[in-house]
C-alpha positions in Angstrom: -14.9 -133.6 119.1 -17.8 -131.2 119.1 -19.9 -130.5 116.0 -20.0 -126.8 114.7 -24.0 -126.8 115.4 -23.2 -127.8 118.9 -20.6 -125.3 119.5 -23.0 -122.6 118.3 -26.0 -123.8 120.1 -23.8 -123.6 123.2 -22.8 -119.7 122.8 -24.7 -117.6 125.2 -25.2 -115.2 122.2 -27.1 -117.8 120.1 -29.4 -118.2 123.1 -30.0 -114.4 123.3 -30.6 -114.5 119.5 -33.2 -117.0 119.8 -35.0 -115.5 122.9 -35.0 -112.1 120.8 -36.4 -113.9 117.9 -39.2 -115.7 120.0 -40.2 -112.2 121.5 -40.1 -110.6 118.1 -42.7 -113.5 116.8 -44.7 -113.0 120.0 -45.1 -109.3 119.3 -46.1 -110.3 115.7 -49.0 -112.3 116.7 -50.2 -109.7 118.9 -50.3 -107.0 116.4 -54.0 -105.7 115.4 -53.2 -106.5 111.8 -52.2 -110.2 112.2 -54.9 -110.8 114.8 -57.5 -109.4 112.0 -56.0 -111.5 109.4 -55.7 -114.8 111.4 -59.5 -114.3 112.6 -60.6 -113.8 109.0 -58.7 -117.2 108.1 -58.6 -119.3 111.4 -57.9 -122.4 109.6 -54.9 -121.1 107.5 -51.3 -121.3 108.5 -49.5 -118.4 106.9 -45.7 -118.3 106.5 -44.1 -116.3 109.4 -42.0 -114.5 107.2 -44.9 -113.3 105.1 -46.7 -112.4 108.1 -43.7 -109.9 109.1 -44.0 -108.6 105.4 -47.9 -108.2 105.7 -47.5 -106.3 109.0 -44.7 -104.2 107.8 -45.7 -103.2 104.4 -49.3 -102.3 105.6 -47.8 -100.3 108.4 -45.7 -98.3 105.9 -48.4 -97.7 103.7 -50.5 -95.9 106.2 -48.3 -93.1 106.2 -47.2 -93.3 102.5 -47.5 -90.0 100.4 -46.5 -91.3 97.3 -44.3 -93.8 95.3 -41.2 -91.5 95.9 -41.3 -91.7 99.7 -42.1 -95.7 99.6 -40.0 -97.7 102.0 -41.3 -101.2 100.8 -38.9 -103.8 99.6 -40.8 -103.8 96.3 -41.9 -100.1 95.9 -45.5 -99.5 95.1 -46.4 -102.8 96.6 -47.5 -104.3 99.7 -48.5 -107.9 101.0 -52.3 -108.5 100.9 -54.4 -111.4 101.3 -55.8 -113.2 98.1 -58.7 -115.5 97.9 -59.3 -116.9 94.5 -62.0 -119.3 93.8 -61.1 -122.9 93.9 -57.8 -122.1 95.7 -56.9 -121.7 99.4 -56.1 -118.1 100.9 -52.6 -116.8 100.6 -50.3 -114.0 101.0 -48.8 -112.0 97.9 -47.4 -108.7 96.9 -50.2 -106.4 95.2 -49.6 -102.8 93.7 -51.1 -100.0 96.0 -53.4 -97.3 94.8 -50.2 -95.0 93.9 -48.6 -97.7 91.9 -52.0 -98.6 89.9 -52.2 -94.7 89.2 -48.7 -94.8 87.9 -49.3 -97.7 85.8 -52.3 -96.4 84.3 -50.8 -93.1 83.7 -48.1 -94.8 81.8 -50.3 -97.0 79.8 -52.6 -94.1 78.8 -49.5 -92.1 77.8 -48.5 -94.5 75.4 -52.1 -94.6 74.0 -53.1 -90.9 73.7 -50.4 -88.6 72.4 -52.6 -85.5 72.8 -52.7 -85.8 76.7 -49.4 -84.0 76.5 -50.4 -80.7 77.4 -47.8 -78.0 77.7 -45.4 -78.8 80.7 -45.9 -75.7 82.4 -49.7 -76.6 82.8 -48.9 -80.2 84.0 -46.2 -78.9 86.4 -48.7 -76.2 88.1 -49.8 -76.7 91.6 -52.0 -75.1 94.0 -49.2 -74.5 96.3 -47.6 -72.1 93.8 -50.7 -71.0 92.0 -51.6 -67.1 92.5 -54.8 -67.1 94.6 -56.2 -63.7 93.5 -59.8 -62.5 93.8 -60.6 -63.1 90.1 -60.2 -67.0 90.4 -60.1 -67.8 94.2 -63.5 -69.5 94.1 -62.7 -71.7 91.0 -59.4 -72.7 93.0 -61.5 -73.7 96.1 -63.8 -75.7 94.1 -60.8 -77.4 92.5 -59.1 -78.3 95.9 -62.4 -79.3 97.5 -63.0 -81.8 94.5 -59.5 -83.3 94.9 -59.8 -83.7 98.7 -63.4 -85.3 98.5 -63.1 -87.6 95.5 -63.4 -91.3 96.1 -63.0 -93.8 93.3 -66.2 -95.5 92.7 -68.4 -93.1 94.3 -70.6 -90.6 92.3 -69.0 -87.1 92.5 -70.1 -84.1 90.9 -67.8 -82.6 88.3 -66.5 -79.1 87.5 -66.8 -76.8 84.7 -64.5 -73.7 84.4 -65.2 -71.3 82.0 -63.8 -67.8 81.1 -61.7 -65.7 78.4 -58.2 -66.9 77.1 -55.4 -66.4 79.6 -57.3 -66.3 82.7 -55.8 -69.5 84.3 -58.5 -72.2 83.6 -55.9 -74.7 82.2 -53.5 -74.1 85.1 -56.3 -74.8 87.7 -56.9 -78.1 85.8 -53.2 -79.2 85.9 -52.9 -78.5 89.4 -55.9 -81.0 90.0 -54.1 -83.4 87.9 -51.3 -83.1 89.9 -52.9 -83.3 93.1 -55.2 -86.1 92.1 -52.1 -88.2 90.9 -50.3 -87.5 94.4 -53.6 -89.1 95.9 -53.4 -92.2 94.0 -56.1 -91.3 91.7 -55.9 -92.2 88.0 -56.6 -88.9 86.3 -56.4 -88.1 82.5 -56.0 -84.6 81.0 -56.5 -84.2 77.5 -56.4 -81.3 75.2 -59.6 -81.8 73.1 -58.7 -80.0 69.9 -55.5 -82.1 69.5 -57.4 -85.2 70.8 -60.1 -85.1 68.0 -57.5 -84.7 65.5 -55.8 -87.6 66.7 -59.1 -89.8 66.7 -59.6 -88.7 63.2 -56.2 -90.1 62.1 -56.8 -93.3 64.2 -59.6 -94.3 61.8 -57.2 -95.3 59.2 -54.2 -96.4 61.4 -56.4 -98.2 64.0 -56.9 -97.8 67.8 -59.9 -95.4 68.0 -62.0 -97.5 70.3 -59.0 -98.0 72.6 -58.5 -94.1 72.8 -62.1 -93.6 73.6 -62.3 -96.4 76.1 -59.4 -94.8 78.0 -61.3 -91.6 78.4 -64.6 -93.5 79.5 -62.8 -95.7 82.1 -60.5 -93.1 83.8 -61.5 -92.2 87.3 -61.2 -88.5 86.6 -61.2 -87.2 83.3 -60.1 -83.3 82.4 -60.9 -82.0 78.9 -58.9 -79.1 78.4 -60.1 -76.3 75.8 -63.5 -78.2 75.0 -65.5 -76.2 72.6 -62.2 -74.4 71.1 -62.5 -77.1 68.2 -64.8 -76.9 65.4 -67.6 -79.5 66.3 -69.0 -81.5 63.5 -71.8 -83.7 63.6 -69.2 -87.0 63.5 -67.0 -85.6 66.3 -70.3 -84.7 68.5 -72.0 -87.9 67.9 -69.3 -90.5 67.5 -66.6 -89.1 69.9 -67.8 -86.6 72.8 -71.2 -88.0 73.2 -70.3 -91.6 73.7 -67.3 -90.2 76.3 -69.8 -87.8 78.1 -72.7 -90.5 78.2 -70.5 -93.1 79.8 -69.5 -90.5 82.4 -73.2 -89.3 83.0 -73.0 -89.9 86.8 -70.0 -87.6 87.2 -71.5 -84.8 84.7 -70.7 -81.3 85.7 -73.1 -79.8 88.1 -70.9 -77.0 89.7 -70.2 -74.1 87.2 -67.5 -71.5 87.9 -66.7 -68.8 85.9 -63.4 -67.1 86.0 -62.9 -63.3 85.5 -60.0 -61.7 83.4 -57.1 -61.5 85.6 -53.0 -61.1 85.3 -51.2 -64.6 85.3 
């Protein structure tokens, strides 16, 4: 009597399956991502199943436009190589730029309440914004900033000014949306409320954490700065430490926005 294993192996379908698996594995080792990985770590024997995940997740990430369109098994994560001191290189799932940005935004939202500027401001986009002659140059500058920004590189900041209701905050909100889509951690803070929150945190604690969040975020947008009553304390203990820590990205481009219809 033949064993079940013998019956399966004698089936032509099994042979075709094995041949297809062999061809798939050969194609795997011919892929440029795998060749590059094995050239980097020639002495390592990576698990074949992880190599498939490494190839497939990195391929999908190249065309990804955000977390909502992620097709990876673990959304927002891809297989990457890790080489820690004292350990052999290995493959593991790591968060992508979009996921890291999402995690940062979630963390800061729980830390700084005053970043919740009006919803219609945060939901504004360049696509839906009225590009009238009064603010077209400011909008162009904002779009160019978003397209050219690279984390870790010195980037000139933007400073928009104009009378109340001309659309400064809407442009800032659109920048927040666009940068977040590109995986950049960005924080938009309504300054008058933030300063009130900082004052309140002196007694309740957490002031240093709040200041650190504004000092370390890749892109910081200060909405309505100057609208608050500046005291020596808010200037020297709050605004100056934040601005000094971000000196490399201090405003160089100044764009006035004239009165216009919203």
